[in-house]
TORVEX-469955 format. One record per atom (N, C-alpha, C, O, CB): x, y, z; residue number from 1; atom name. Coordinates in nm, 4 decimals, m for minus. Glycine has a CB too. Example, Ala and Ser with C-alpha at 12.3 -4.5 7.8 and 13.67 -1.06 7.14 Angstrom:
2
SITE, 1.3190, m0.5690, 0.7800, 1, N
SITE, 1.2300, m0.4500, 0.7800, 1, CA
SITE, 1.3200, m0.3300, 0.7800, 1, C
SITE, 1.4236, m0.3319, 0.8465, 1, O
SITE, 1.1308, m0.4473, 0.9046, 1, CB
SITE, 1.2850, m0.2250, 0.7080, 2, N
SITE, 1.3670, m0.1060, 0.7140, 2, CA
SITE, 1.2900, 0.0030, 0.7870, 2, C
SITE, 1.3409, 0.1138, 0.8039, 2, O
SITE, 1.4084, m0.0598, 0.5725, 2, CB
END
This chain:
81
SITE, 9.5920, 10.0239, 12.1349, 1, N
SITE, 9.7149, 10.0399, 12.1991, 1, CA
SITE, 9.6832, 10.1113, 12.3244, 1, C
SITE, 9.7606, 10.0977, 12.4191, 1, O
SITE, 9.8168, 10.1120, 12.1136, 1, CB
SITE, 9.5711, 10.1912, 12.3369, 2, N
SITE, 9.5609, 10.2516, 12.4493, 2, CA
SITE, 9.4913, 10.1783, 12.5767, 2, C
SITE, 9.4909, 10.2173, 12.6935, 2, O
SITE, 9.4999, 10.3636, 12.4153, 2, CB
SITE, 9.4345, 10.0652, 12.5234, 3, N
SITE, 9.3998, 9.9805, 12.6354, 3, CA
SITE, 9.5122, 9.9047, 12.6932, 3, C
SITE, 9.5207, 9.8825, 12.8139, 3, O
SITE, 9.2983, 9.8884, 12.5970, 3, CB
SITE, 9.5970, 9.8660, 12.6074, 4, N
SITE, 9.7256, 9.7913, 12.6568, 4, CA
SITE, 9.7971, 9.8887, 12.7606, 4, C
SITE, 9.8431, 9.8421, 12.8648, 4, O
SITE, 9.8332, 9.7534, 12.5246, 4, CB
SITE, 9.8067, 10.0336, 12.7292, 5, N
SITE, 9.9052, 10.1083, 12.8111, 5, CA
SITE, 9.8451, 10.1598, 12.9373, 5, C
SITE, 9.9109, 10.2271, 13.0167, 5, O
SITE, 9.9633, 10.2240, 12.7336, 5, CB
SITE, 9.7065, 10.1249, 12.9579, 6, N
SITE, 9.6513, 10.1681, 13.0878, 6, CA
SITE, 9.6010, 10.0528, 13.1712, 6, C
SITE, 9.5446, 9.9607, 13.1120, 6, O
SITE, 9.5388, 10.2661, 13.0667, 6, CB
SITE, 9.6141, 10.0484, 13.2910, 7, N
SITE, 9.5823, 9.9158, 13.3706, 7, CA
SITE, 9.5088, 9.9708, 13.4903, 7, C
SITE, 9.5464, 10.0716, 13.5502, 7, O
SITE, 9.7220, 9.8227, 13.4181, 7, CB
SITE, 9.4059, 9.9026, 13.5213, 8, N
SITE, 9.2927, 9.9391, 13.6332, 8, CA
SITE, 9.3606, 9.8726, 13.7662, 8, C
SITE, 9.3844, 9.7524, 13.7784, 8, O
SITE, 9.1201, 9.8638, 13.5954, 8, CB
SITE, 9.3874, 9.9742, 13.8640, 9, N
SITE, 9.4359, 9.9231, 13.9896, 9, CA
SITE, 9.3096, 9.9501, 14.0846, 9, C
SITE, 9.2099, 10.0114, 14.0465, 9, O
SITE, 9.5798, 9.9988, 14.0396, 9, CB
SITE, 9.3267, 9.8958, 14.2156, 10, N
SITE, 9.2208, 9.9085, 14.3025, 10, CA
SITE, 9.1950, 10.0478, 14.3374, 10, C
SITE, 9.0790, 10.0842, 14.3566, 10, O
SITE, 9.2427, 9.8320, 14.4170, 10, CB
SITE, 9.2955, 10.1308, 14.3475, 11, N
SITE, 9.2685, 10.2711, 14.3794, 11, CA
SITE, 9.2708, 10.3685, 14.2736, 11, C
SITE, 9.2767, 10.4875, 14.3045, 11, O
SITE, 9.3565, 10.3144, 14.4720, 11, CB
SITE, 9.2665, 10.3300, 14.1405, 12, N
SITE, 9.2435, 10.4093, 14.0238, 12, CA
SITE, 9.3087, 10.3608, 13.9022, 12, C
SITE, 9.3376, 10.2413, 13.8970, 12, O
SITE, 9.2841, 10.5412, 14.0469, 12, CB
SITE, 9.3372, 10.4414, 13.7990, 13, N
SITE, 9.4149, 10.4061, 13.6913, 13, CA
SITE, 9.5501, 10.4462, 13.6898, 13, C
SITE, 9.5892, 10.5513, 13.7406, 13, O
SITE, 9.3605, 10.4487, 13.5849, 13, CB
SITE, 9.6357, 10.3491, 13.6218, 14, N
SITE, 9.7774, 10.3702, 13.6303, 14, CA
SITE, 9.8244, 10.3318, 13.4965, 14, C
SITE, 9.7864, 10.2263, 13.4457, 14, O
SITE, 9.8470, 10.2901, 13.7449, 14, CB
SITE, 9.9199, 10.4266, 13.4258, 15, N
SITE, 9.9682, 10.3923, 13.2995, 15, CA
SITE, 10.0805, 10.2916, 13.3184, 15, C
SITE, 10.1501, 10.2971, 13.4198, 15, O
SITE, 10.0129, 10.5152, 13.2234, 15, CB
SITE, 10.0993, 10.2052, 13.2301, 16, N
SITE, 10.1991, 10.1086, 13.2346, 16, CA
SITE, 10.2672, 10.0909, 13.1026, 16, C
SITE, 10.1960, 10.0962, 13.0023, 16, O
SITE, 10.1441, 9.9847, 13.2804, 16, CB
SITE, 10.4027, 10.0695, 13.0886, 17, N
SITE, 10.4753, 10.0517, 12.9501, 17, CA
SITE, 10.4179, 9.9229, 12.8842, 17, C
SITE, 10.3626, 9.8419, 12.9586, 17, O
SITE, 10.6447, 10.0371, 12.9674, 17, CB
SITE, 10.4253, 9.8999, 12.7656, 18, N
SITE, 10.3760, 9.7877, 12.6826, 18, CA
SITE, 10.4740, 9.6775, 12.7244, 18, C
SITE, 10.5865, 9.7077, 12.7643, 18, O
SITE, 10.3757, 9.8189, 12.5171, 18, CB
SITE, 10.4360, 9.5597, 12.7165, 19, N
SITE, 10.5368, 9.4471, 12.7431, 19, CA
SITE, 10.6417, 9.4403, 12.6453, 19, C
SITE, 10.6142, 9.4723, 12.5297, 19, O
SITE, 10.4722, 9.3132, 12.7461, 19, CB
SITE, 10.7582, 9.4033, 12.6747, 20, N
SITE, 10.8825, 9.3900, 12.5989, 20, CA
SITE, 10.8507, 9.2873, 12.5028, 20, C
SITE, 10.7767, 9.1948, 12.5362, 20, O
SITE, 11.0081, 9.3542, 12.6847, 20, CB
SITE, 10.9042, 9.2951, 12.3745, 21, N
SITE, 10.9073, 9.1916, 12.2887, 21, CA
SITE, 10.9844, 9.0794, 12.3154, 21, C
SITE, 11.1014, 9.1000, 12.3476, 21, O
SITE, 10.9395, 9.2325, 12.1810, 21, CB
SITE, 10.9444, 8.9656, 12.3091, 22, N
SITE, 11.0212, 8.8402, 12.3515, 22, CA
SITE, 11.0391, 8.7681, 12.2332, 22, C
SITE, 10.9455, 8.7242, 12.1664, 22, O
SITE, 10.9509, 8.7506, 12.4586, 22, CB
SITE, 11.1686, 8.7537, 12.2034, 23, N
SITE, 11.2207, 8.6635, 12.1074, 23, CA
SITE, 11.2666, 8.5352, 12.1537, 23, C
SITE, 11.3670, 8.5270, 12.2244, 23, O
SITE, 11.3215, 8.7213, 12.0425, 23, CB
SITE, 11.1938, 8.4255, 12.1155, 24, N
SITE, 11.2382, 8.2891, 12.1461, 24, CA
SITE, 11.3831, 8.2560, 12.1099, 24, C
SITE, 11.4255, 8.2857, 11.9982, 24, O
SITE, 11.1504, 8.1942, 12.0764, 24, CB
SITE, 11.4592, 8.1964, 12.1992, 25, N
SITE, 11.5777, 8.1492, 12.1514, 25, CA
SITE, 11.5931, 8.0336, 12.0975, 25, C
SITE, 11.5824, 7.9318, 12.1659, 25, O
SITE, 11.6541, 8.1520, 12.2290, 25, CB
SITE, 11.6220, 8.0295, 11.9606, 26, N
SITE, 11.6346, 7.8996, 11.8778, 26, CA
SITE, 11.7440, 7.9160, 11.7957, 26, C
SITE, 11.7839, 8.0269, 11.7600, 26, O
SITE, 11.5125, 7.8636, 11.7910, 26, CB
SITE, 11.8067, 7.7866, 11.7565, 27, N
SITE, 11.9084, 7.7888, 11.6733, 27, CA
SITE, 11.8804, 7.8242, 11.5250, 27, C
SITE, 11.7740, 7.7888, 11.4743, 27, O
SITE, 11.9660, 7.6696, 11.6850, 27, CB
SITE, 11.9654, 7.8873, 11.4600, 28, N
SITE, 11.9578, 7.9347, 11.3333, 28, CA
SITE, 11.9354, 7.8127, 11.2326, 28, C
SITE, 12.0076, 7.7131, 11.2378, 28, O
SITE, 12.0834, 8.0156, 11.3041, 28, CB
SITE, 11.8316, 7.8261, 11.1410, 29, N
SITE, 11.8121, 7.7216, 11.0547, 29, CA
SITE, 11.8648, 7.7478, 10.9171, 29, C
SITE, 11.8437, 7.6657, 10.8278, 29, O
SITE, 11.6756, 7.6903, 11.0510, 29, CB
SITE, 11.9338, 7.8599, 10.8946, 30, N
SITE, 11.9900, 7.8930, 10.7666, 30, CA
SITE, 12.0993, 7.8059, 10.7184, 30, C
SITE, 12.1760, 7.7594, 10.8026, 30, O
SITE, 12.0372, 8.0246, 10.7696, 30, CB
SITE, 12.1170, 7.7762, 10.5845, 31, N
SITE, 12.2067, 7.6788, 10.5498, 31, CA
SITE, 12.3456, 7.7515, 10.5442, 31, C
SITE, 12.3536, 7.8730, 10.5256, 31, O
SITE, 12.1646, 7.6095, 10.4163, 31, CB
SITE, 12.4469, 7.6757, 10.5601, 32, N
SITE, 12.5807, 7.7204, 10.5360, 32, CA
SITE, 12.6271, 7.7474, 10.4197, 32, C
SITE, 12.6035, 7.6623, 10.3340, 32, O
SITE, 12.6582, 7.6471, 10.5761, 32, CB
SITE, 12.6974, 7.8567, 10.3819, 33, N
SITE, 12.7365, 7.8836, 10.2501, 33, CA
SITE, 12.8832, 7.8261, 10.2280, 33, C
SITE, 12.9703, 7.8473, 10.3124, 33, O
SITE, 12.7269, 8.0376, 10.2233, 33, CB
SITE, 12.9078, 7.7549, 10.1157, 34, N
SITE, 13.0065, 7.6786, 10.0834, 34, CA
SITE, 13.1032, 7.7760, 9.9752, 34, C
SITE, 13.0358, 7.8533, 9.9070, 34, O
SITE, 12.9439, 7.5385, 10.0245, 34, CB
SITE, 13.2207, 7.7795, 9.9574, 35, N
SITE, 13.3022, 7.8302, 9.8592, 35, CA
SITE, 13.2925, 7.7470, 9.7307, 35, C
SITE, 13.3119, 7.6255, 9.7326, 35, O
SITE, 13.4395, 7.8374, 9.9097, 35, CB
SITE, 13.2596, 7.8200, 9.6100, 36, N
SITE, 13.2604, 7.7306, 9.5040, 36, CA
SITE, 13.3952, 7.7110, 9.4436, 36, C
SITE, 13.4667, 7.8105, 9.4314, 36, O
SITE, 13.1686, 7.7734, 9.4064, 36, CB
SITE, 13.4349, 7.6041, 9.4075, 37, N
SITE, 13.5743, 7.5867, 9.3597, 37, CA
SITE, 13.5646, 7.5410, 9.2215, 37, C
SITE, 13.5139, 7.4328, 9.1917, 37, O
SITE, 13.6574, 7.4867, 9.4454, 37, CB
SITE, 13.6246, 7.6424, 9.1176, 38, N
SITE, 13.6078, 7.6037, 8.9758, 38, CA
SITE, 13.7264, 7.5112, 8.9293, 38, C
SITE, 13.8369, 7.5120, 8.9834, 38, O
SITE, 13.6001, 7.7342, 8.8847, 38, CB
SITE, 13.6947, 7.4389, 8.8331, 39, N
SITE, 13.7954, 7.3383, 8.7697, 39, CA
SITE, 13.9002, 7.4297, 8.7100, 39, C
SITE, 13.8732, 7.5476, 8.6869, 39, O
SITE, 13.7272, 7.2354, 8.6509, 39, CB
SITE, 14.0266, 7.3748, 8.6828, 40, N
SITE, 14.1272, 7.4465, 8.6205, 40, CA
SITE, 14.0987, 7.4496, 8.4745, 40, C
SITE, 14.1593, 7.5272, 8.4006, 40, O
SITE, 14.2597, 7.3898, 8.6504, 40, CB
SITE, 14.0090, 7.3679, 8.4317, 41, N
SITE, 13.9793, 7.3604, 8.2616, 41, CA
SITE, 13.9002, 7.4697, 8.2394, 41, C
SITE, 13.8952, 7.5071, 8.1222, 41, O
SITE, 13.8958, 7.2225, 8.1995, 41, CB
SITE, 13.8274, 7.5406, 8.3330, 42, N
SITE, 13.7493, 7.6507, 8.2835, 42, CA
SITE, 13.8108, 7.7859, 8.3062, 42, C
SITE, 13.7422, 7.8856, 8.3289, 42, O
SITE, 13.6180, 7.6475, 8.3441, 42, CB
SITE, 13.9373, 7.7868, 8.2999, 43, N
SITE, 14.0360, 7.9122, 8.3106, 43, CA
SITE, 13.9997, 7.9825, 8.1743, 43, C
SITE, 13.9504, 7.9298, 8.0747, 43, O
SITE, 14.2157, 7.8694, 8.3234, 43, CB
SITE, 14.0378, 8.1208, 8.1946, 44, N
SITE, 14.0134, 8.2125, 8.0744, 44, CA
SITE, 14.1048, 8.1783, 7.9551, 44, C
SITE, 14.2263, 8.1643, 7.9684, 44, O
SITE, 14.0377, 8.3641, 8.1144, 44, CB
SITE, 14.0385, 8.1654, 7.8359, 45, N
SITE, 14.1251, 8.1309, 7.7204, 45, CA
SITE, 14.1435, 8.2502, 7.6464, 45, C
SITE, 14.0417, 8.3037, 7.6027, 45, O
SITE, 14.0690, 8.0219, 7.6309, 45, CB
SITE, 14.2712, 8.3107, 7.6200, 46, N
SITE, 14.3008, 8.4233, 7.5504, 46, CA
SITE, 14.2649, 8.4019, 7.3928, 46, C
SITE, 14.2364, 8.5009, 7.3253, 46, O
SITE, 14.4491, 8.4570, 7.5762, 46, CB
SITE, 14.2664, 8.2909, 7.3433, 47, N
SITE, 14.2492, 8.2558, 7.1958, 47, CA
SITE, 14.0932, 8.2981, 7.1500, 47, C
SITE, 14.0656, 8.3441, 7.0392, 47, O
SITE, 14.2781, 8.0835, 7.1728, 47, CB
SITE, 14.0079, 8.2760, 7.2455, 48, N
SITE, 13.8685, 8.2974, 7.2156, 48, CA
SITE, 13.8468, 8.4467, 7.2124, 48, C
SITE, 13.7797, 8.4972, 7.1224, 48, O
SITE, 13.7753, 8.2276, 7.3191, 48, CB
SITE, 13.8981, 8.5137, 7.3014, 49, N
SITE, 13.8845, 8.6661, 7.2797, 49, CA
SITE, 13.9509, 8.7166, 7.1635, 49, C
SITE, 13.8955, 8.8059, 7.0994, 49, O
SITE, 13.9377, 8.7430, 7.3933, 49, CB
SITE, 14.0546, 8.6749, 7.1300, 50, N
SITE, 14.1320, 8.7105, 7.0085, 50, CA
SITE, 14.0578, 8.6746, 6.8954, 50, C
SITE, 14.0638, 8.7585, 6.8056, 50, O
SITE, 14.2649, 8.6464, 7.0015, 50, CB
SITE, 13.9820, 8.5647, 6.8695, 51, N
SITE, 13.8904, 8.5495, 6.7664, 51, CA
SITE, 13.7812, 8.6283, 6.7686, 51, C
SITE, 13.7393, 8.6632, 6.6583, 51, O
SITE, 13.8503, 8.4315, 6.7584, 51, CB
SITE, 13.7214, 8.6673, 6.8682, 52, N
SITE, 13.6145, 8.7602, 6.8780, 52, CA
SITE, 13.6684, 8.9093, 6.8052, 52, C
SITE, 13.6098, 8.9652, 6.7126, 52, O
SITE, 13.5725, 8.7747, 7.0450, 52, CB
SITE, 13.7644, 8.9462, 6.8557, 53, N
SITE, 13.8330, 9.0724, 6.8186, 53, CA
SITE, 13.8552, 9.0753, 6.6753, 53, C
SITE, 13.8227, 9.1761, 6.6126, 53, O
SITE, 13.9647, 9.0901, 6.8902, 53, CB
SITE, 13.9064, 8.9766, 6.6176, 54, N
SITE, 13.9219, 8.9607, 6.4816, 54, CA
SITE, 13.7893, 8.9845, 6.4099, 54, C
SITE, 13.7736, 9.0744, 6.3272, 54, O
SITE, 13.9769, 8.8272, 6.4532, 54, CB
SITE, 13.7031, 8.9053, 6.4438, 55, N
SITE, 13.5730, 8.9157, 6.3824, 55, CA
SITE, 13.5014, 9.0523, 6.3897, 55, C
SITE, 13.4455, 9.1002, 6.2910, 55, O
SITE, 13.4886, 8.8166, 6.4429, 55, CB
SITE, 13.5045, 9.1054, 6.4944, 56, N
SITE, 13.4511, 9.2402, 6.5097, 56, CA
SITE, 13.5356, 9.3328, 6.4279, 56, C
SITE, 13.4777, 9.4178, 6.3603, 56, O
SITE, 13.4476, 9.2847, 6.6577, 56, CB
SITE, 13.6536, 9.3262, 6.4269, 57, N
SITE, 13.7349, 9.4179, 6.3184, 57, CA
SITE, 13.7048, 9.4104, 6.1742, 57, C
SITE, 13.7082, 9.5062, 6.0969, 57, O
SITE, 13.8791, 9.3867, 6.3222, 57, CB
SITE, 13.6694, 9.2661, 6.1388, 58, N
SITE, 13.6404, 9.2370, 6.0052, 58, CA
SITE, 13.5014, 9.2993, 5.9632, 58, C
SITE, 13.4822, 9.3572, 5.8563, 58, O
SITE, 13.6435, 9.0855, 5.9860, 58, CB
SITE, 13.4146, 9.2811, 6.0542, 59, N
SITE, 13.2814, 9.3446, 6.0353, 59, CA
SITE, 13.2815, 9.5025, 6.0285, 59, C
SITE, 13.2069, 9.5629, 5.9514, 59, O
SITE, 13.1908, 9.3007, 6.1508, 59, CB
SITE, 13.3633, 9.5609, 6.1076, 60, N
SITE, 13.3814, 9.7030, 6.1080, 60, CA
SITE, 13.4332, 9.7623, 5.9987, 60, C
SITE, 13.3964, 9.8708, 5.9536, 60, O
SITE, 13.4544, 9.7399, 6.2039, 60, CB
SITE, 13.5473, 9.6690, 5.9402, 61, N
SITE, 13.6060, 9.7166, 5.8004, 61, CA
SITE, 13.5179, 9.6990, 5.6826, 61, C
SITE, 13.5101, 9.7841, 5.5940, 61, O
SITE, 13.7339, 9.6412, 5.7662, 61, CB
SITE, 13.4432, 9.5737, 5.6824, 62, N
SITE, 13.3442, 9.5616, 5.5706, 62, CA
SITE, 13.2355, 9.6473, 5.5734, 62, C
SITE, 13.1792, 9.6758, 5.4677, 62, O
SITE, 13.2912, 9.4360, 5.5627, 62, CB
SITE, 13.1959, 9.6951, 5.6854, 63, N
SITE, 13.0926, 9.7890, 5.6856, 63, CA
SITE, 13.1218, 9.9070, 5.6173, 63, C
SITE, 13.0307, 9.9657, 5.5590, 63, O
SITE, 13.0557, 9.8196, 5.8097, 63, CB
SITE, 13.2592, 9.9590, 5.6158, 64, N
SITE, 13.3032, 10.0888, 5.5548, 64, CA
SITE, 13.3401, 10.0573, 5.4082, 64, C
SITE, 13.3266, 10.1415, 5.3195, 64, O
SITE, 13.4303, 10.1552, 5.6354, 64, CB
SITE, 13.3879, 9.9310, 5.3859, 65, N
SITE, 13.4188, 9.9021, 5.2396, 65, CA
SITE, 13.2863, 9.8992, 5.1507, 65, C
SITE, 13.2896, 9.9239, 5.0302, 65, O
SITE, 13.4955, 9.7583, 5.2274, 65, CB
SITE, 13.1829, 9.8709, 5.2119, 66, N
SITE, 13.0496, 9.8749, 5.1518, 66, CA
SITE, 13.0301, 10.0149, 5.0640, 66, C
SITE, 12.9820, 10.0179, 4.9508, 66, O
SITE, 12.9374, 9.8628, 5.2735, 66, CB
SITE, 13.0700, 10.1126, 5.1275, 67, N
SITE, 13.0294, 10.2547, 5.0970, 67, CA
SITE, 13.1486, 10.3043, 4.9976, 67, C
SITE, 13.1279, 10.4104, 4.9386, 67, O
SITE, 13.0155, 10.3532, 5.2438, 67, CB
SITE, 13.2622, 10.2417, 4.9759, 68, N
SITE, 13.3576, 10.2837, 4.8966, 68, CA
SITE, 13.3272, 10.2358, 4.7395, 68, C
SITE, 13.3042, 10.1187, 4.7091, 68, O
SITE, 13.4890, 10.2320, 4.9558, 68, CB
SITE, 13.3306, 10.3311, 4.6589, 69, N
SITE, 13.3006, 10.2946, 4.5208, 69, CA
SITE, 13.4171, 10.2041, 4.4525, 69, C
SITE, 13.5318, 10.2314, 4.4879, 69, O
SITE, 13.2789, 10.4285, 4.4387, 69, CB
SITE, 13.4028, 10.1182, 4.3754, 70, N
SITE, 13.5013, 10.0371, 4.2972, 70, CA
SITE, 13.5699, 10.1202, 4.2033, 70, C
SITE, 13.5024, 10.2094, 4.1519, 70, O
SITE, 13.4378, 9.9235, 4.2235, 70, CB
SITE, 13.6866, 10.1100, 4.1709, 71, N
SITE, 13.7490, 10.1909, 4.0625, 71, CA
SITE, 13.6994, 10.1647, 3.9239, 71, C
SITE, 13.7147, 10.2536, 3.8402, 71, O
SITE, 13.8932, 10.1692, 4.0621, 71, CB
SITE, 13.6386, 10.0465, 3.8887, 72, N
SITE, 13.5840, 10.0131, 3.7624, 72, CA
SITE, 13.4619, 9.9370, 3.7855, 72, C
SITE, 13.4431, 9.8793, 3.8926, 72, O
SITE, 13.6795, 9.9381, 3.6776, 72, CB
SITE, 13.3707, 9.9342, 3.6810, 73, N
SITE, 13.2600, 9.8601, 3.6840, 73, CA
SITE, 13.2755, 9.7629, 3.5499, 73, C
SITE, 13.3694, 9.7756, 3.4713, 73, O
SITE, 13.1291, 9.9567, 3.6888, 73, CB
SITE, 13.1753, 9.6692, 3.5357, 74, N
SITE, 13.1783, 9.5879, 3.4231, 74, CA
SITE, 13.1602, 9.6587, 3.2947, 74, C
SITE, 13.2050, 9.6217, 3.1862, 74, O
SITE, 13.0826, 9.4893, 3.4360, 74, CB
SITE, 13.0831, 9.7744, 3.3207, 75, N
SITE, 13.0394, 9.8465, 3.1807, 75, CA
SITE, 13.1718, 9.9128, 3.1407, 75, C
SITE, 13.1928, 9.9174, 3.0195, 75, O
SITE, 12.9058, 9.9697, 3.1953, 75, CB
SITE, 13.2638, 9.9643, 3.2216, 76, N
SITE, 13.3790, 10.0313, 3.1871, 76, CA
SITE, 13.5066, 9.9304, 3.1475, 76, C
SITE, 13.6081, 9.9728, 3.0923, 76, O
SITE, 13.4111, 10.1231, 3.3064, 76, CB
SITE, 13.4894, 9.8135, 3.1782, 77, N
SITE, 13.5925, 9.7399, 3.1602, 77, CA
SITE, 13.6229, 9.7084, 3.0044, 77, C
SITE, 13.5236, 9.6734, 2.9405, 77, O
SITE, 13.5712, 9.6246, 3.2402, 77, CB
SITE, 13.7317, 9.7147, 2.9415, 78, N
SITE, 13.7852, 9.7010, 2.8127, 78, CA
SITE, 13.8428, 9.5770, 2.8000, 78, C
SITE, 13.9381, 9.5488, 2.8727, 78, O
SITE, 13.8766, 9.7996, 2.7805, 78, CB
SITE, 13.7927, 9.4827, 2.7040, 79, N
SITE, 13.8362, 9.3406, 2.6849, 79, CA
SITE, 13.9794, 9.3582, 2.6168, 79, C
SITE, 13.9986, 9.4347, 2.5223, 79, O
SITE, 13.7250, 9.2490, 2.5879, 79, CB
SITE, 14.0771, 9.2789, 2.6751, 80, N
SITE, 14.2020, 9.2532, 2.6303, 80, CA
SITE, 14.1954, 9.1927, 2.4844, 80, C
SITE, 14.1115, 9.1061, 2.4596, 80, O
SITE, 14.2705, 9.1633, 2.7289, 80, CB
SITE, 14.2875, 9.2398, 2.3830, 81, N
SITE, 14.2834, 9.1685, 2.2616, 81, CA
SITE, 14.4024, 9.1000, 2.2387, 81, C
SITE, 14.4160, 9.0323, 2.1368, 81, O
SITE, 14.2556, 9.2497, 2.1540, 81, CB
END
């Protein structure tokens, strides 16, 4: 860098600024972005989310019911005569 910033003249040394950065003028080659249009058939369906809600509620309740003891077992059942 020091060699570029110092220039030898006939009468001595003279400091010069580095050459400006030259950007060649060329057209852009980037692709154009297009808007994605979705079909009407792909709209949000509320029934799908409702089914998932019911399934999640069922699993939540069944997890709690596993820990609840039953009021009777087979050993305590009395046969009807």
